[in-house]
N, C-alpha and C positions, 0 to 999 in steps of 0.2 A: 511253171508247167506249160510247155509250148503246145501241148495237145489241145488246150483250150483255144489258143489263137488259131490253130490249124482248123479246129471245128468251125470257128467263126468264118474263116476263109472259104471252107467248103459250103457253108450256108450261103455266103455271098455269091459264090460261083453258081450255085443252083438257082438262086433268085434271079441272077442275070440271064441264065439260060431259059428259065421259065418265062421271063418277061419277053425274050426274043420270040418265043414260040406261042405267046399269048395263052399260056397254060394257067389253069386255075388251081391245080393241085399236082403234087408229085405222089405217085403210087409207090415207087420203090427207088432207092438209090443204092448202087453197088459200089463199094469202095475197097480198093486193094491196099493192104498194109503189109509190107514185107517185114519179115522177122529181123532183118538187119538194117531196117530203115532208121532206127533210133526213135521210133514212135511207139509208145506204149498203147497198144490197141484197146485195152480195157479203159484206160484213162481217156483216150480219144472218144470212145463209144459213150462213156458217161458224160463227157462234156457236150457231145453232140445231142444226146438225149435231153439234157438240160436246156440247151439253146434252141431246139426246134419248136418248143412250145409257142403257140400262136404265130408260127411261121408257115410258109408254104409246105414245109416238110413235117408239119405237125402229125399228120396221119400216115406218113410214109413208112413203109417197111425198110429198115436200115440193115443192109446186108454187108457186113465187113468180112472180107476174105483175107485170111492170113496166108502169106506165101513164104515158104522156107527159102533160105539161101542155099545155093549149091557151091560147095568149095571144091577146088582141085588141089590135091596134096602136092606140095613142093618136092617131096621126097619120092613117093611111089606112084604119082599120077592118078591115084584113086579119086573118083568124084563121090561126094557124100553130102547129105542134107545138113544144113547148119541152122540152129535156132538162136544162136548168139555168136558174136564176132570172135570169141575166144575158143570156139569149138576146134578140137584137133581131129586129125584123121583117125578113124576107128581102127585102121589097120596098123599104122606105125606111130601114131601120136604126134606127128609133125603138124605144124600150122599150114593152112592152105596158102598157095601162092596166087591163086586167082579166085574170084567170086563171080557167080552169075546168078542173077535173080535175088530176091529177098530184100532189095533196097528200094522197092517201089513204094510210092505213096500217091495214089491217084484215084479219081472218080472214074470208074469203068463205064457205068451206064446210069441213065435215068429213065424211069418209066413215067411219062407225063400224061395228064388228062386235060 
């Protein structure tokens, strides 16, 4: 389960940033997880909740934002939301030729004290 190692890396990143800013606690962390990123947001959230105990994120509000992918149909040029990579165009059932968004995995913001 790579979500566990990703949660460890997020905590390490937050600890480094908090140390740079001489912060004593993190109030909120906002993380964007794209639907097409290959990251199971629920597994990532569970791993993060397990790992934050007794860390600088222990009392933080963890805000995970799920972002859909946008596909552009190869056949009819229709743009549509995608929640997994095998989604086909709702108009003509063809696979998309282009993707935009939905592949993100990033810490968007930290609210520090």
